[in-house]
MARMITI-145614 format. One record per residue (C-alpha): x, y, z; residue in three letters. Coordinates in pm, 1 decimal. Layout:
N
- X|Y|Z|Ala
...
***
This chain:
433
- 1544.4|-9359.5|-4158.6|Met
- 1212.1|-9160.3|-4165.5|Ser
- 1272.4|-8779.3|-4127.7|Lys
- 1018.0|-8484.3|-4016.4|Tyr
- 1095.1|-8224.6|-4276.2|Ile
- 938.1|-7903.5|-4190.3|Ala
- 865.3|-7637.5|-4467.4|Ile
- 837.9|-7294.0|-4415.3|Ala
- 653.1|-7079.3|-4719.9|Thr
- 508.4|-6772.2|-4778.3|Phe
- 386.6|-6580.1|-5078.7|Gly
- 205.4|-6688.7|-5398.8|Ser
- 57.2|-6994.5|-5583.0|Leu
- 446.8|-6982.5|-5752.2|Gly
- 624.3|-6980.7|-5368.6|Asp
- 388.8|-7278.6|-5260.3|Leu
- 394.9|-7557.0|-5580.2|Tyr
- 791.1|-7581.0|-5585.2|Pro
- 780.2|-7688.1|-5218.1|Tyr
- 472.7|-7902.0|-5230.9|Met
- 642.5|-8138.7|-5505.5|Ala
- 930.1|-8149.1|-5290.6|Ile
- 711.9|-8241.6|-4978.6|Ala
- 568.2|-8492.6|-5219.8|Arg
- 891.0|-8632.7|-5300.1|Glu
- 1004.6|-8642.2|-4925.5|Leu
- 701.0|-8848.4|-4855.2|Gln
- 770.3|-9069.1|-5147.7|Arg
- 1125.1|-9162.4|-5011.8|Arg
- 919.3|-9274.0|-4654.5|Gly
- 954.6|-8918.0|-4455.3|His
- 754.6|-8693.6|-4288.3|Arg
- 666.9|-8348.8|-4486.5|Ala
- 479.7|-8066.2|-4344.7|Val
- 390.3|-7748.5|-4497.7|Ile
- 359.5|-7487.5|-4289.7|Ala
- 207.3|-7169.5|-4446.9|Thr
- -73.6|-6920.7|-4464.4|Asn
- -409.0|-7077.3|-4337.9|Glu
- -566.4|-6995.7|-4691.0|Ile
- -330.6|-7278.7|-4854.0|Tyr
- -469.5|-7554.2|-4644.2|Arg
- -700.2|-7689.8|-4907.4|His
- -442.3|-7691.1|-5148.8|Thr
- -233.5|-7864.6|-4980.3|Ile
- -411.7|-8109.9|-4791.6|Glu
- -588.1|-8205.5|-5105.0|Ser
- -272.8|-8353.3|-5235.1|Glu
- -193.2|-8527.0|-4939.3|Gly
- 75.8|-8318.1|-4800.5|Ile
- 48.7|-8252.0|-4425.0|Glu
- -27.5|-7897.6|-4351.5|Phe
- 23.0|-7688.4|-4073.9|Arg
- -123.9|-7311.6|-4031.3|Ala
- 126.4|-7026.6|-3946.4|Ile
- 45.1|-6653.5|-3870.0|Arg
- -91.3|-6436.3|-4023.2|Pro
- -437.9|-6625.1|-4050.7|Asp
- -476.3|-6445.6|-4409.5|Gly
- -286.8|-6279.0|-4615.8|Leu
- -560.3|-6014.0|-4817.7|Ile
- -875.3|-6089.3|-5003.6|Asn
- -783.7|-6020.4|-5310.1|Val
- -1145.9|-5912.9|-5407.0|Glu
- -1146.6|-5700.4|-5186.5|Glu
- -795.2|-5520.1|-5155.1|Glu
- -758.8|-5411.6|-5513.3|Gly
- -556.2|-5099.0|-5430.6|Glu
- -321.6|-5349.8|-5184.9|Phe
- -276.8|-5573.0|-5482.6|Ile
- -157.8|-5320.6|-5678.4|Gln
- 68.7|-5158.7|-5428.9|Leu
- 202.9|-5547.8|-5389.1|Leu
- 241.0|-5573.2|-5858.2|Ser
- 394.5|-5201.1|-5817.2|Asp
- 780.7|-5235.8|-5876.7|Ser
- 893.9|-4952.0|-5693.0|Gln
- 714.0|-5011.8|-5374.7|Gln
- 608.8|-5400.5|-5387.0|Ala
- 974.0|-5545.7|-5136.4|Leu
- 863.4|-5242.7|-4911.7|Asn
- 490.0|-5346.5|-4900.1|Tyr
- 556.6|-5679.3|-4845.7|Gly
- 778.7|-5667.0|-4582.3|Ile
- 606.1|-5390.4|-4418.6|Ser
- 283.3|-5487.1|-4395.4|Tyr
- 254.6|-5837.9|-4489.7|Leu
- 575.7|-5958.1|-4256.5|Ile
- 726.8|-5787.6|-4016.2|Ala
- 368.5|-5693.9|-3795.9|Pro
- 318.1|-6075.9|-3748.8|His
- 692.6|-6190.1|-3741.5|Leu
- 623.2|-6282.6|-3377.5|Arg
- 341.0|-6438.7|-3409.7|Ala
- 500.3|-6671.1|-3687.5|Thr
- 775.4|-6691.1|-3521.6|Tyr
- 551.2|-6835.5|-3221.4|Ser
- 397.0|-7083.9|-3511.5|Asp
- 696.2|-7233.9|-3612.5|Leu
- 878.5|-7294.3|-3329.5|Leu
- 636.4|-7532.2|-3229.0|Glu
- 685.9|-7701.7|-3568.0|Ile
- 994.0|-7661.0|-3540.0|Val
- 1108.1|-7849.9|-3215.3|Arg
- 919.7|-8153.8|-3324.8|Glu
- 1184.7|-8160.0|-3684.8|Ala
- 1453.7|-8312.0|-3781.6|Asp
- 1523.5|-8079.1|-4008.2|Val
- 1356.0|-7679.5|-4123.6|Leu
- 1371.6|-7569.1|-4476.1|Leu
- 1266.5|-7198.4|-4561.4|Thr
- 1112.7|-6952.9|-4859.7|His
- 1373.3|-6641.5|-4888.0|His
- 1064.7|-6444.3|-4721.3|Leu
- 1006.1|-6697.0|-4423.5|Ala
- 1213.2|-6489.8|-4167.0|Phe
- 1074.3|-6633.6|-3880.0|Ala
- 1196.1|-6968.2|-3985.8|Gly
- 1573.3|-6869.4|-3955.4|Ala
- 1487.3|-6707.8|-3587.3|Leu
- 1311.6|-7071.1|-3491.8|Ala
- 1597.4|-7302.6|-3649.2|Ala
- 1836.1|-7075.5|-3447.4|Glu
- 1701.2|-7101.2|-3100.0|Lys
- 1650.6|-7456.5|-3159.1|Thr
- 1930.5|-7528.0|-3320.4|Gly
- 1743.8|-7718.2|-3562.9|Ile
- 1945.7|-7831.5|-3881.4|Pro
- 1817.7|-7548.7|-4115.7|Trp
- 1829.7|-7524.5|-4522.4|Ile
- 1723.4|-7193.8|-4667.8|Ser
- 1629.2|-7148.7|-5027.4|Thr
- 1576.8|-6942.1|-5296.1|Val
- 1344.1|-6953.4|-5585.0|Leu
- 1537.0|-6750.6|-5838.3|Ser
- 1863.6|-6586.0|-5889.1|Pro
- 1756.9|-6239.5|-5826.7|Val
- 1745.4|-6326.1|-5438.7|Ser
- 2107.2|-6376.4|-5419.7|Phe
- 2193.7|-5986.6|-5498.7|Ile
- 2510.3|-6071.6|-5678.4|Ser
- 2710.8|-5774.5|-5733.0|Ala
- 2847.1|-6001.4|-6050.8|Tyr
- 2554.6|-6045.1|-6146.9|Asp
- 2326.1|-5764.8|-6097.3|Phe
- 1974.2|-5734.9|-6244.0|Pro
- 1894.1|-5477.8|-6522.2|Ser
- 1628.5|-5441.6|-6816.9|Leu
- 1857.2|-5236.9|-6971.4|Ser
- 2049.7|-5364.9|-7330.6|Ala
- 2442.4|-5529.8|-7229.2|Pro
- 2664.3|-5241.3|-7252.4|Pro
- 2888.0|-5238.4|-7576.7|Gln
- 3187.3|-5055.0|-7506.8|Ser
- 3416.7|-5001.0|-7241.6|Pro
- 3266.6|-4603.6|-7179.0|Tyr
- 2922.7|-4781.7|-7118.9|Glu
- 3040.9|-5102.1|-6913.8|Arg
- 3187.4|-4888.2|-6663.0|Ala
- 2889.3|-4653.9|-6633.8|Leu
- 2715.4|-4963.8|-6600.6|Arg
- 2945.2|-5050.5|-6268.8|Leu
- 2919.0|-4722.5|-6156.5|Val
- 2533.0|-4729.7|-6152.0|Val
- 2473.4|-5102.4|-6046.7|Asp
- 2716.9|-5016.5|-5752.8|Asp
- 2505.3|-4689.8|-5668.9|Ala
- 2202.0|-4916.8|-5667.4|Ile
- 2339.3|-5216.0|-5492.7|Leu
- 2448.7|-4925.8|-5212.5|Arg
- 2130.4|-4781.7|-5185.0|Leu
- 1912.1|-5165.7|-5140.3|Phe
- 2118.3|-5202.1|-4894.5|Lys
- 2074.6|-4893.3|-4715.8|Trp
- 1676.5|-4941.5|-4715.3|Gln
- 1732.4|-5305.4|-4592.7|Ala
- 1829.9|-5205.0|-4268.8|Arg
- 1489.6|-5018.1|-4220.1|Phe
- 1293.7|-5361.4|-4323.2|Trp
- 1555.7|-5562.1|-4092.8|Gly
- 1496.1|-5387.9|-3844.4|Ala
- 1186.2|-5566.5|-3681.2|Pro
- 1409.7|-5887.5|-3676.5|Met
- 1723.1|-5703.2|-3480.0|Arg
- 1492.1|-5622.0|-3222.7|Gln
- 1280.2|-5977.2|-3168.8|Leu
- 1640.6|-6109.7|-3175.8|Arg
- 1753.2|-5907.4|-2955.7|Ala
- 1411.6|-5988.6|-2668.0|Glu
- 1540.6|-6394.2|-2801.3|Leu
- 1878.1|-6354.9|-2648.4|Gly
- 2008.5|-6403.1|-3027.1|Leu
- 2348.4|-6220.6|-3097.1|Pro
- 2353.3|-5964.3|-3388.4|Pro
- 2339.2|-6131.8|-3738.7|Lys
- 2341.6|-5997.5|-4120.5|Gly
- 1992.4|-5827.1|-4185.2|Asn
- 1732.5|-6091.0|-4309.8|Ala
- 1628.6|-5933.4|-4609.6|Val
- 1982.4|-5962.2|-4768.1|Tyr
- 2276.9|-6212.5|-4616.6|Glu
- 2059.4|-6360.5|-4330.7|Gly
- 1851.4|-6491.7|-4544.8|Gln
- 2081.4|-6765.9|-4619.1|His
- 2159.4|-7072.0|-4398.3|Ser
- 2508.7|-7088.0|-4285.9|Pro
- 2459.0|-7484.3|-4347.4|Glu
- 2299.7|-7499.6|-4678.8|Leu
- 2091.6|-7282.3|-4922.0|Val
- 1920.0|-7463.7|-5238.3|Leu
- 1901.3|-7246.4|-5532.4|Ala
- 1595.1|-7427.7|-5656.6|Leu
- 1609.7|-7276.7|-6075.6|Phe
- 1786.7|-7399.9|-6365.0|Ser
- 2140.4|-7319.7|-6417.4|Glu
- 2006.7|-7169.5|-6771.6|Val
- 1860.4|-6885.7|-6519.5|Leu
- 2185.2|-6842.6|-6346.3|Gly
- 2486.2|-6989.9|-6220.3|Val
- 2701.5|-6929.2|-5885.1|Pro
- 2856.0|-6626.4|-5876.4|Gln
- 3204.1|-6537.6|-5649.7|Pro
- 2952.4|-6357.5|-5387.2|Asp
- 2683.6|-6647.2|-5333.3|Trp
- 2679.8|-6828.0|-5012.3|Pro
- 2973.8|-7079.8|-5079.4|Pro
- 2737.8|-7372.0|-4963.5|His
- 2474.4|-7314.9|-5265.4|Thr
- 2400.2|-7583.5|-5438.8|Arg
- 2166.1|-7527.4|-5780.0|Ile
- 1909.8|-7797.4|-5815.6|Thr
- 1713.7|-7714.6|-6170.4|Gly
- 1342.9|-7628.4|-6144.3|Phe
- 1153.0|-7863.7|-5909.0|Pro
- 862.6|-7896.3|-6140.1|Trp
- 527.2|-7943.4|-5959.8|Tyr
- 224.1|-8157.6|-6130.8|His
- -113.4|-8172.8|-5996.0|His
- -226.1|-8481.3|-5920.6|Gln
- -613.1|-8404.6|-5917.0|Lys
- -792.0|-8196.0|-6120.8|Asn
- -568.8|-8247.7|-6433.7|Arg
- -632.0|-8182.3|-6786.5|Gly
- -757.4|-7941.9|-7003.0|Leu
- -1148.3|-7831.2|-6979.7|Ser
- -1338.7|-7963.7|-7266.4|Pro
- -1408.0|-7600.5|-7419.9|Glu
- -1029.7|-7531.2|-7424.0|Leu
- -942.0|-7893.5|-7552.3|Glu
- -1236.6|-7820.6|-7848.9|Gln
- -1080.1|-7484.5|-7951.7|Phe
- -749.1|-7628.5|-7918.7|Leu
- -791.9|-7825.9|-8188.8|Gln
- -1039.7|-7650.9|-8391.0|Ala
- -712.4|-7441.2|-8539.4|Gly
- -319.1|-7355.2|-8545.3|Pro
- -116.3|-7280.1|-8225.9|Pro
- -264.2|-6982.0|-8066.8|Pro
- -37.9|-6684.6|-7819.4|Ile
- -104.2|-6781.9|-7410.9|Val
- -126.6|-6495.5|-7227.4|Phe
- -87.5|-6530.8|-6850.2|Thr
- -48.5|-6337.1|-6556.1|Leu
- -10.9|-6620.3|-6253.0|Gly
- -213.9|-6635.1|-5911.4|Ser
- -119.6|-6281.4|-5786.2|Leu
- -58.0|-6062.5|-6098.9|Met
- -405.4|-6142.8|-6295.5|Val
- -601.4|-5977.3|-5959.2|Trp
- -453.9|-5607.9|-6166.2|Thr
- -445.3|-5709.3|-6511.5|Ala
- -548.6|-5383.0|-6658.3|Gly
- -530.6|-5396.0|-7026.0|Asn
- -314.2|-5700.0|-7025.6|Phe
- -551.3|-5917.8|-7174.4|Tyr
- -743.4|-5694.1|-7414.7|Ser
- -511.3|-5489.7|-7559.6|Glu
- -270.4|-5914.1|-7612.2|Gly
- -617.6|-6044.8|-7780.4|Ala
- -616.4|-5747.4|-7991.4|Ile
- -206.7|-5784.5|-8045.1|Ala
- -300.9|-6145.6|-8151.3|Ala
- -554.1|-6101.5|-8390.5|Gln
- -390.7|-5814.6|-8573.0|Arg
- -142.8|-6082.5|-8651.5|Leu
- -354.2|-6362.2|-8753.8|Gly
- -315.8|-6553.0|-8469.3|Tyr
- -544.6|-6694.9|-8177.6|Arg
- -525.0|-6666.5|-7866.7|Ser
- -619.2|-6853.2|-7503.1|Val
- -655.5|-6580.0|-7238.8|Leu
- -584.3|-6734.8|-6882.6|Leu
- -764.0|-6454.9|-6681.7|Met
- -833.1|-6653.0|-6321.2|Gly
- -1213.5|-6529.6|-6214.9|Gln
- -1267.1|-6262.2|-6475.1|Ala
- -1301.2|-6494.5|-6733.4|Ala
- -1609.2|-6592.0|-6653.4|His
- -1729.0|-6217.0|-6595.1|Gln
- -1679.5|-6161.8|-7020.9|Ile
- -1906.6|-6217.0|-7228.1|Pro
- -1777.7|-6447.9|-7516.8|Ser
- -1941.2|-6220.1|-7796.7|His
- -1708.6|-5946.5|-7661.1|Ser
- -1365.7|-6100.8|-7741.5|Leu
- -1185.8|-6098.2|-8072.3|Pro
- -1278.8|-6341.0|-8299.1|Glu
- -1033.9|-6674.3|-8221.6|Gly
- -993.4|-6535.1|-7884.0|Thr
- -1111.7|-6755.8|-7596.4|Ile
- -1046.2|-6697.7|-7222.3|Ala
- -1085.3|-6894.6|-6954.1|Val
- -980.9|-6913.2|-6549.0|Asp
- -721.4|-7138.5|-6572.6|Tyr
- -520.1|-7409.9|-6708.9|Ala
- -206.0|-7583.8|-6616.5|Pro
- 66.9|-7434.9|-6770.4|His
- 287.0|-7744.0|-6857.1|Asp
- -42.9|-7910.2|-7062.1|Leu
- -119.8|-7542.4|-7234.9|Ile
- 230.8|-7377.9|-7315.5|Phe
- 414.5|-7699.6|-7580.7|Pro
- 63.4|-7619.2|-7756.0|Gln
- 140.5|-7222.7|-7785.0|Ala
- 234.9|-7081.7|-8037.7|Ala
- 427.0|-6780.7|-7799.1|Ala
- 387.9|-6718.4|-7465.8|Ile
- 298.5|-6360.0|-7303.5|Val
- 356.1|-6371.4|-6966.4|His
- 455.0|-6161.2|-6647.5|His
- 793.7|-6280.9|-6567.4|Gly
- 731.7|-6496.6|-6218.1|Gly
- 963.6|-6752.3|-6220.3|Val
- 733.8|-7069.1|-6242.3|Gly
- 539.0|-6961.2|-6525.3|Thr
- 910.3|-6835.3|-6651.7|Thr
- 992.8|-7230.5|-6586.0|Ala
- 741.4|-7376.7|-6756.5|Gln
- 792.7|-7161.9|-7068.6|Ala
- 1147.7|-7275.0|-7084.4|Leu
- 1015.5|-7597.1|-7019.9|Arg
- 793.3|-7576.9|-7331.5|Ala
- 1026.4|-7440.4|-7540.4|Gly
- 810.6|-7166.7|-7689.2|Arg
- 911.4|-6817.8|-7743.9|Pro
- 832.3|-6571.3|-7459.9|Met
- 681.1|-6197.8|-7433.8|Leu
- 783.5|-6087.0|-7078.4|Val
- 591.1|-5786.6|-6928.5|Val
- 727.0|-5750.0|-6578.4|Pro
- 487.5|-5625.4|-6316.8|Phe
- 715.0|-5633.6|-5944.0|Ala
- 940.3|-5878.6|-5711.3|His
- 1191.0|-6114.9|-5928.5|Asp
- 984.6|-6046.5|-6239.2|Gln
- 1185.8|-5826.6|-6431.5|Pro
- 1513.6|-5979.4|-6384.7|Asp
- 1358.0|-6291.0|-6511.4|Asn
- 1282.0|-6096.0|-6823.5|Ala
- 1641.6|-5954.9|-6855.3|Ala
- 1758.4|-6323.5|-6852.1|Arg
- 1534.1|-6427.0|-7103.5|Met
- 1652.6|-6138.7|-7322.3|Val
- 1957.4|-6239.1|-7268.6|Arg
- 1911.7|-6622.0|-7338.4|Leu
- 1764.3|-6522.9|-7692.1|Gly
- 1433.6|-6675.9|-7615.1|Val
- 1214.4|-6411.6|-7561.3|Gly
- 1167.1|-6007.7|-7544.0|Arg
- 1060.0|-5788.6|-7284.6|Thr
- 822.6|-5453.3|-7246.0|Ile
- 745.3|-5267.1|-6975.6|Ser
- 378.4|-5275.7|-6784.7|Arg
- 348.5|-4897.7|-6905.7|Gln
- 368.9|-5023.3|-7253.3|Gln
- 151.5|-5277.5|-7266.1|Cys
- -26.2|-5171.2|-7587.6|Thr
- -176.8|-5338.4|-7835.6|Ala
- 70.0|-5195.0|-8126.6|Asp
- 397.4|-5249.3|-7901.5|Leu
- 277.4|-5621.0|-7810.8|Ile
- 199.7|-5687.1|-8182.8|Ala
- 534.9|-5566.3|-8238.0|Ala
- 697.8|-5740.1|-8025.4|Glu
- 526.8|-6053.7|-8133.8|Leu
- 613.8|-6013.0|-8469.3|Lys
- 978.7|-6026.1|-8358.5|His
- 916.1|-6379.3|-8184.8|Leu
- 690.8|-6513.9|-8453.3|Leu
- 891.4|-6453.5|-8756.8|Phe
- 1219.7|-6446.2|-8680.1|Asp
- 1360.2|-6811.8|-8644.0|Pro
- 1627.5|-6725.1|-8402.5|Ser
- 1399.0|-6737.7|-8096.4|Tyr
- 1226.3|-7053.0|-8152.8|Gln
- 1544.0|-7229.9|-8206.5|Ala
- 1715.7|-7083.4|-7898.9|Lys
- 1396.1|-7171.7|-7721.3|Ala
- 1406.6|-7543.7|-7884.9|Thr
- 1758.5|-7541.0|-7731.8|Glu
- 1729.4|-7440.8|-7414.1|Val
- 1456.7|-7659.6|-7349.9|Arg
- 1626.1|-7933.8|-7399.2|Arg
- 1938.8|-7847.3|-7132.7|Ser
- 1638.9|-7748.6|-6885.2|Val
- 1392.1|-8108.5|-6948.0|Glu
- 1770.1|-8322.6|-6853.2|Thr
- 1762.8|-8139.8|-6565.2|Glu
- 1523.1|-8282.8|-6191.7|Asp
- 1493.6|-8047.7|-5980.7|Gly
- 1268.3|-8206.1|-5713.2|Val
- 1508.8|-8532.5|-5720.5|Arg
- 1822.9|-8308.2|-5649.5|Ala
- 1625.1|-8094.1|-5377.3|Ala
- 1536.1|-8447.5|-5222.8|Cys
- 1879.2|-8594.8|-5228.1|Asp
- 2062.8|-8300.2|-5116.9|Ala
- 1831.0|-8285.3|-4797.7|Ile
- 1857.5|-8653.0|-4727.2|Glu
- 2255.9|-8542.9|-4740.1|Ala
- 2211.3|-8292.6|-4516.7|His
- 2049.9|-8526.0|-4268.9|Leu
- 2306.0|-8730.1|-4248.2|Glu
- 2557.8|-8490.6|-4159.9|Lys
- 2371.1|-8338.4|-3933.8|Ala
- 2292.5|-8689.9|-3776.5|Lys
- 2720.0|-8758.9|-3750.4|Leu
- 2785.7|-8413.6|-3638.3|Lys
- 2547.9|-8526.4|-3377.2|Thr
- 2679.2|-8871.5|-3293.4|Glu
- 3062.5|-8729.1|-3307.5|Asn
- 2983.7|-8469.6|-3070.3|His
- 2891.2|-8736.5|-2843.5|Phe
***
């Protein structure tokens, strides 16, 4: 029987594409799937034949005019604080009001981990609720704590790491109390009982949590919600405007595999010297390079680029990554997933959000190396790429991980779980009556 699934998400394209993939599969199965998110994504969603509903705020930020604010959102020390305090909390009531109208019509609500108002709407209406996370760090597990430093070797180092990690986790929980204050206030106004902090344990549905990533990235921990299901990465493919540009196709066919540099859809606006130093590093190693630079690609004269370098605004990662010798990226989970699927070694230069943790996981997997954003110089990039390109263990491990990732079907697993949850909710309702 056809059901209406409402999906609420918030953030960049990396926070949108997984849900578009799920919505499209739900449509194929005969359901009505609606994505509720910011107005700026209306065309992106509707052009793929997916139903869209706008929820406030009406606009996130104008990336071309708000460079300073984007910089704060890409600062590893400030990103979460500014994102919640300035983009989410001030609009919480408006977002809740918009979602309430959507949820009243739906059979189930699926939420992104930052769609805080969705949890309130589900609880207020009693609609079945499925929450999701896109990367392991969102669980904030004491057993799988994020760290960029090398794994401890001696018993002393391991004991010290546990003490430090515990202190950091306590500090995060303390800070999260302030981030969750607007939610607590709105809950009280709506007559809802107190609940766990929305930024921490309160983000998870008590019914079902879908971890929309691969088990190669993270496995269940004792302090994860017990009703969590890992689905695998939900791959998204554009139905329109597929393929590489003729210019890029010609470049790829004219020589050996290049090194591909990308910063996704948000960090690309505060790239700094990432692309210029990266192109120099690739040339020093005797490699060609592809720079996925967004709009900046149209502002750089081709003659100013190092020989063997091409700058383009965008190329589908699933088409360009498999043709790369190595991939240098920011560590967003969507980009990381595509790099794993391509089976190519990667150098991760994390900016903020989940990126440092994803970078650390790539190092532990043996498929990549990482440097900080502040260390992004041609000398250091070249030194790290030399390890990736000339030590065969990185390519061997990347190939092994690719085979594992290729066996997963995250979209199918997620939709199977959604349908099973709907059936469970239906039986529960029938038994109640």
